[in-house]
N, C-alpha and C positions, 0 to 999 in steps of 0.2 A: 433247545439250544443248551448244550453242555459246556460249562465254563471252567477252565483252570486258572486259579488266581494265585500269583505269588508277589513277593516283594523282597527288597533288600537282598539281592544276590550278591552285591558287592564283587562283581568279577568272577564269582564262582557258581557254576551251575551244576548241581548234583544230577548225575545222569538218570536217577531214579525218577526224576520229573518226567521224562519221556514216557515211562511206563504207566505212571499214574495219570497223566494227561493224554494217553493214547486215544481214548474214546471221546475226548473233548472236541467241540466244534471250534473253539477259539480258546487262546491263552491271553490272559491280561496280566501286566506287570505293573505294579504301583510304585515304581521308582527306585532309585539307587541301583541301577542296573550294573553300574561299574564298567566294564569293559564293553564296548559295542559288539564284540564277538558273541557275548551271551544273548543279546537281542537278535542278532543275525541268525544264531542257532534255533532260537525259539520261532522266529519268523519263517524260517525254512521248514519248520516242522508242522505248525499250523497257523491259521490266520491269527494275527498278533495285534494286540493294542497295548500301548504303554505310554507313561509319562516319565519325564526325567525326574531325578531326586537331587538332593543337595550335594551328593558326591560325584555326580555325573558330569563328565567334562563337555566341552563345546561340540565334540563329535556326537555325542548322544543327544545333547540339546538341540542340534541342527535337525534331527530327525524326529524326536518326540517332544511333544509340548509339556508345559507345566501342569495345565488342567486338560482334560479330555472329557467333553459332555456328549453323550450319545443316547440313542434309544436302542434297546435290545429287547425283542419279543414284547413290545409295547410298554416296557418299563424305561423310565429316565434314569440313566446312570451318569454319575459324576466321579471321575477318578483324579486324585492329585496325590502328591506324595507327602507333603507336611500338612496334616489336617487337625491334629489334636485328637481328642476323643470325647465322647458325650459325658457330661455336659461342657467339657472344657476345650472347645474348639479353639484354634488359633484365631486371632481377630479378623484376618483377611477371609478365612473360610466362614466364620460365623456370620460376618455381613452378607456373604453371598448366599448362604443357606436361608437367611432371613429374607432375602429378595426372591429366592425361588429354590425350595428344597426338592432334591430329587427323590426317587423311590429307592435308590441304592447309592450310598456314598461310600467310596473306597479310598482308603489311604494306606500308607506304610509308615516308614521312618522311626517309629518307636521300638520296633522289633517285638512288640507284644501283641500276641494274637488276641483278637477281640471280635465278637459277633453279637450285635446288640441292636435292639429296636429303640428308636429315640422318639418318645411320645411328644417331645417339644417341638419336633419337626414332622408332624403328621404320620408318625410311625415309620419314618425313613429307617431303611436297614443300613446300619453301620458295619462295615467290614474292614478289618485289618488282619492280612493273612499271617502277621508275625514275619519272620525272617527265614529265607531259604538259603542264605549264604553262610559262610564261615566267619566273617567278620562281625563283632559286635558282642554284647554281654548275654545274648540269649543262650540258654543251654541246649535246647532243641531246635532243629530246623523244621519249620512247618509251612505247608501249603494248604490251599482250600479248593475243594471242587464242589460244584453245585449246578443245578439245572434251572433254567427259566422256561416256564411252560404256560402259555396262555396268561401272562402277566402274574404268574406265581413263581416264587422261588421255592424249589423243591430239593430234597436229597442232598442238603448241606453236609459236607464232610470235611473234617479237619484230618489232615494226613501228616504224621509225624515222619520225617526223613532220616531221623537218628540225631545222634549228639553232634553239636557244632564241632567241626575239626580244629585243630591247632594249627595256626598258621607259623610257618617257620621263616 
């Protein structure tokens, strides 16, 4: 299963995403989609999983949940927008991680790309793909691509889409 992961598009979808994710089986979005049109374009392109973020309006929130927990290729995956980062998870997330930590925890919000194993939660893989949109303080737009094969994560790639554009 090939996964294309992005977050924090903030209503802007770089068309290069379609080239980089063309061989992916699914696209996952970790929130702050912005305009529902962005989600609709991605959902028309590939099977799509997403959560809403703090900037998403009721239109996006009506379609996508705050938390999404599912199994992919035998791995337990949890995606939410505001999660914090190891070891400083936000209180809501930390409580839930202590109750039942997934194999992969995905969040966005910070616009900071980070891929890290967290030994405190059984080696859970923490993924934040950074920000793919133009809004925010990040300098470079990033997305992540990886594979899940027989309960193993393989071929993890960080892809730089270029400098964040200036909004006028």
